[in-house]
LUMBAPA-960700 format. One record per residue (C-alpha): x, y, z. Coordinates in Angstrom, 1 decimal, always signed. Layout:
BEGIN
X_Y_Z
...
// end
This chain:
BEGIN
-4.3_-25.4_-29.9
-4.8_-29.0_-29.1
-2.6_-28.6_-26.1
-4.6_-25.3_-24.9
-7.8_-26.9_-25.3
-6.3_-29.8_-23.1
-5.3_-27.6_-20.4
-8.8_-25.6_-20.2
-10.3_-29.2_-19.7
-8.0_-29.5_-16.8
-9.1_-26.1_-15.4
-6.0_-24.2_-16.5
-7.0_-21.0_-18.1
-4.0_-19.0_-17.8
-2.2_-20.1_-21.0
-2.5_-18.0_-24.2
-1.7_-19.1_-27.6
+0.8_-16.9_-29.3
-0.7_-15.1_-32.3
+1.1_-15.3_-35.8
+1.5_-12.8_-38.6
-1.1_-14.7_-40.6
-4.6_-13.4_-41.1
-6.6_-16.6_-41.7
-9.4_-18.7_-40.3
-6.8_-20.6_-38.0
-5.5_-17.3_-36.6
-9.3_-16.3_-36.0
-9.6_-19.5_-34.1
-6.8_-18.7_-31.9
-8.1_-15.6_-31.2
-11.4_-17.0_-30.1
-10.1_-19.8_-27.9
-7.8_-17.1_-26.1
-10.8_-15.1_-25.5
-12.8_-18.1_-24.2
-10.0_-18.8_-21.8
-9.8_-15.3_-20.6
-13.3_-15.2_-20.1
-13.6_-18.5_-18.2
-10.5_-17.3_-16.1
-12.4_-14.2_-15.0
-15.9_-15.7_-14.4
-15.8_-19.7_-13.9
-12.4_-20.2_-12.3
-12.5_-22.8_-9.9
-11.7_-20.7_-7.1
-14.5_-18.3_-7.8
-17.1_-20.9_-8.6
-20.1_-20.4_-6.9
-21.6_-23.6_-5.4
-24.4_-23.3_-2.7
-22.9_-26.0_-0.6
-19.4_-24.9_-0.5
-18.3_-21.9_+1.4
-15.3_-19.7_+0.7
-12.7_-19.2_+3.4
-11.3_-16.4_+1.5
-8.2_-15.1_+3.6
-5.8_-18.1_+3.8
-2.2_-17.0_+3.9
+0.5_-19.1_+2.5
+3.9_-19.3_+3.6
+6.9_-21.4_+2.4
+10.5_-21.0_+3.8
+13.0_-21.9_+0.9
+17.0_-22.8_+1.3
+19.5_-21.5_-1.0
+18.9_-24.1_-3.6
+15.1_-22.9_-3.7
+14.1_-26.2_-2.1
+11.2_-26.0_+0.5
+12.4_-25.9_+4.1
+9.3_-25.4_+5.9
+5.6_-24.4_+4.8
+2.7_-23.3_+7.1
-0.9_-25.0_+7.2
-2.4_-22.7_+4.9
-0.1_-23.4_+1.8
-1.0_-27.2_+2.3
-4.6_-26.6_+2.6
-4.7_-24.5_-0.5
-2.3_-26.9_-2.4
-3.9_-30.1_-1.0
-0.8_-31.8_-0.1
+0.8_-32.7_+3.4
+4.0_-31.6_+4.9
+5.9_-35.0_+4.0
+4.8_-34.4_+0.1
+6.2_-30.8_+0.0
+9.2_-30.5_+2.5
+12.6_-30.7_+0.6
+11.2_-30.6_-2.6
+12.0_-27.6_-5.1
+9.1_-25.0_-4.9
+9.4_-25.6_-9.1
+7.6_-29.1_-8.5
+4.5_-26.8_-7.7
+4.7_-24.2_-10.0
+3.2_-24.2_-13.5
+5.4_-21.6_-14.6
+8.5_-22.5_-16.3
+11.8_-20.7_-15.5
+14.0_-23.1_-17.3
+14.4_-21.0_-20.1
+15.9_-18.2_-18.1
+19.7_-17.9_-17.8
+21.4_-17.8_-14.7
+21.9_-14.2_-14.9
+18.3_-13.4_-15.6
+17.3_-15.6_-12.6
+19.8_-13.5_-10.4
+18.1_-10.3_-11.6
+14.8_-11.3_-10.8
+15.8_-12.6_-7.2
+17.1_-9.3_-6.6
+14.1_-7.6_-7.9
+11.7_-9.6_-5.8
+13.7_-9.1_-2.6
+13.4_-5.3_-3.1
+9.9_-5.7_-2.4
+8.3_-6.3_-6.1
+5.3_-8.7_-6.4
+5.4_-11.6_-8.8
+2.4_-13.7_-9.9
+2.9_-17.3_-9.9
+0.6_-20.2_-11.0
+0.5_-22.9_-8.3
-0.7_-26.6_-9.4
-2.6_-28.1_-6.5
-2.9_-31.7_-6.0
-5.8_-32.1_-8.1
-4.2_-30.4_-11.0
-6.1_-27.2_-10.4
-4.1_-23.6_-11.0
-4.2_-21.2_-8.1
-2.6_-17.8_-9.4
-1.3_-15.8_-6.6
+0.3_-12.3_-6.2
+3.4_-13.4_-4.2
+5.8_-11.5_-2.2
+9.3_-12.5_-1.4
+11.6_-11.9_+1.6
+14.7_-13.1_+3.2
+15.2_-14.0_+7.0
+17.8_-12.0_+9.0
+20.4_-14.8_+8.6
+20.3_-14.6_+5.0
+20.0_-18.4_+4.5
+16.6_-18.8_+3.9
+13.8_-17.0_+1.7
+10.2_-16.3_+2.3
+7.7_-16.7_-0.3
+4.3_-15.8_+0.9
+0.8_-14.9_-0.6
-2.9_-14.8_+0.4
-5.4_-16.9_-1.7
-9.0_-17.7_-1.6
-9.5_-21.4_-0.2
-12.7_-23.6_-0.7
-13.9_-25.5_+2.3
-16.9_-27.7_+2.2
-19.5_-27.1_+4.6
-20.7_-30.4_+5.9
-23.7_-29.3_+7.4
-24.7_-28.0_+4.2
-23.1_-30.8_+1.8
-26.4_-32.7_+1.3
-27.5_-32.9_-2.2
-29.8_-30.3_-3.6
-32.3_-32.9_-4.7
-32.5_-34.0_-0.9
-32.7_-30.4_+0.2
-35.6_-29.7_-2.1
-37.7_-32.7_-1.1
-37.5_-31.9_+2.4
-38.4_-28.3_+1.9
-41.0_-28.7_-0.9
-42.0_-25.1_-0.7
-38.7_-24.5_-2.7
-38.3_-26.1_-6.5
-35.5_-26.4_-8.5
-36.6_-23.2_-10.7
-36.3_-21.3_-7.2
-32.7_-22.7_-6.6
-31.5_-21.5_-10.2
-33.3_-18.2_-9.4
-31.4_-17.6_-6.5
-28.2_-18.6_-7.7
-28.6_-15.9_-10.4
-29.2_-13.5_-7.3
-26.2_-15.0_-5.8
-23.9_-14.2_-9.1
-25.6_-11.0_-9.6
-24.3_-9.8_-6.0
-20.9_-11.0_-6.4
-20.7_-9.3_-10.0
-21.9_-5.8_-8.4
-20.0_-5.7_-5.1
-18.7_-1.9_-6.3
-22.7_-0.8_-6.6
-25.2_-0.2_-4.1
-27.4_-2.9_-3.6
-31.0_-2.5_-4.5
-34.1_-3.0_-2.3
-35.2_-6.3_-1.5
-38.3_-5.7_-3.4
-36.2_-4.3_-6.4
-34.2_-7.5_-6.4
-37.4_-9.7_-6.3
-38.8_-8.0_-9.1
-35.7_-8.0_-11.4
-35.6_-12.0_-10.6
-39.3_-12.2_-11.3
-40.1_-13.4_-7.4
-41.6_-11.9_-4.5
-39.5_-10.4_-1.6
-40.6_-13.2_+1.0
-39.5_-15.9_-1.5
-36.2_-14.0_-2.1
-35.3_-13.3_+1.6
-36.4_-17.0_+2.7
-34.8_-18.9_+0.0
-31.5_-16.8_+0.0
-31.0_-17.5_+3.5
-32.1_-21.2_+3.1
-29.8_-22.1_+0.5
-26.7_-19.6_+1.4
-27.3_-19.7_+5.1
-27.2_-15.9_+5.4
-29.2_-12.9_+4.6
-28.9_-10.9_+1.2
-27.5_-7.7_+2.9
-25.0_-9.5_+5.3
-23.8_-11.5_+2.6
-23.4_-8.6_+0.3
-21.6_-6.3_+3.0
-19.2_-9.5_+4.1
-18.3_-10.2_+0.3
-17.4_-6.4_-0.2
-15.4_-6.8_+3.1
-13.4_-9.7_+2.2
-12.8_-8.1_-1.2
-11.3_-4.9_+0.5
-9.4_-7.1_+2.7
-7.5_-8.9_+0.0
-7.0_-5.3_-2.0
-5.3_-4.1_+1.5
-3.0_-7.1_+1.8
-2.0_-7.3_-1.8
-1.9_-3.4_-2.9
-0.8_-0.1_-2.0
-4.0_+1.8_-3.0
-4.9_+4.3_-0.1
-7.7_+3.0_+2.3
-10.1_+5.3_+1.5
-10.1_+4.8_-2.1
-10.3_+1.1_-1.4
-13.3_+1.8_+0.7
-15.1_+3.7_-2.2
-14.0_+1.0_-4.6
-16.0_-1.5_-2.7
-19.2_+0.2_-2.5
-18.7_+2.3_+1.0
-20.0_+5.7_+1.1
-17.4_+6.9_+3.8
-14.3_+5.6_+5.1
-15.9_+5.7_+8.8
-18.8_+3.4_+7.9
-16.1_+1.4_+6.0
-13.6_+1.2_+9.0
-16.4_+0.4_+11.4
-17.8_-2.5_+9.3
-14.4_-3.7_+8.4
-13.5_-3.8_+12.4
-16.9_-5.6_+13.3
-16.1_-8.3_+10.6
-12.5_-9.0_+11.1
-11.7_-7.6_+14.9
-9.3_-5.1_+13.6
-9.2_-1.9_+11.7
-7.9_-1.5_+8.3
-5.0_+0.5_+9.3
-4.0_-2.3_+11.7
-3.8_-4.8_+8.6
-0.4_-5.2_+7.5
+0.2_-4.1_+3.8
+3.0_-4.8_+1.1
+5.5_-6.9_+2.4
+4.3_-7.4_+6.1
+2.2_-10.4_+5.3
+5.0_-12.4_+4.7
+5.7_-12.9_+8.4
+2.2_-13.4_+9.4
+2.7_-17.2_+10.1
+6.6_-17.2_+10.7
+6.2_-17.6_+14.5
+4.3_-21.1_+13.8
+7.0_-22.5_+11.0
+10.2_-22.7_+13.1
+12.5_-23.1_+10.2
+15.5_-24.5_+12.3
// end
């Protein structure tokens, strides 16, 4: 339990303490700690933590080319940005060095079966460890290049990028705009969180939102644009589209179902909004294993 709490303090919420057959107070504590880790992973995990002065670059493809010994032969810029390393620190090192997952207990036969399963198109969840010792969980796909010598490991993950223009402290920003106080900032953060938690539902009108959060529609609209540099409805739409993008990339769910799951009342409306946001239609976005080759032209593995 001490190790589990230490990992949680480091930002790793992926571990779980195995349950025993005992029904005592310690077992109850184990269950509670596991529940806390799961809740934190879902609601406050670092890649989804909301900060008004950090913007999400949601679509970041990461690609590794591995040699026959599973060492990194080449890597694209997206993977380096997500992990926080430079190329020299990554190349020629085993991919295991950057994983929180321990495969050392697996036999050679088990590893071979897993490799065959992955190369057949299965998706595996891997937990990458960044330079700052944070954990990035990703649904990874695996493919092999035509010469059979190199394996391609690829995934798409959120990536946090500091917006320098908005990086000034909250105190400085509040002093410069005296009509917004810290109470307003906390209220608008709750609105932000509410929108992210209800992307599958229709967004209430500005007046209804304002009433729900104890403010007026002018302060809500003006404050949201001030702190988050966008309008309420534009933010809501963009977040739904980014969520849909990842679902298209990472799953085989039919496009019409994805549009409904992200709060669009019809597929044509969804397709039109998607193309306006990303420059191409949902049908033009690669699915399944297709995203593995997204950045291979830039990698030059030779």
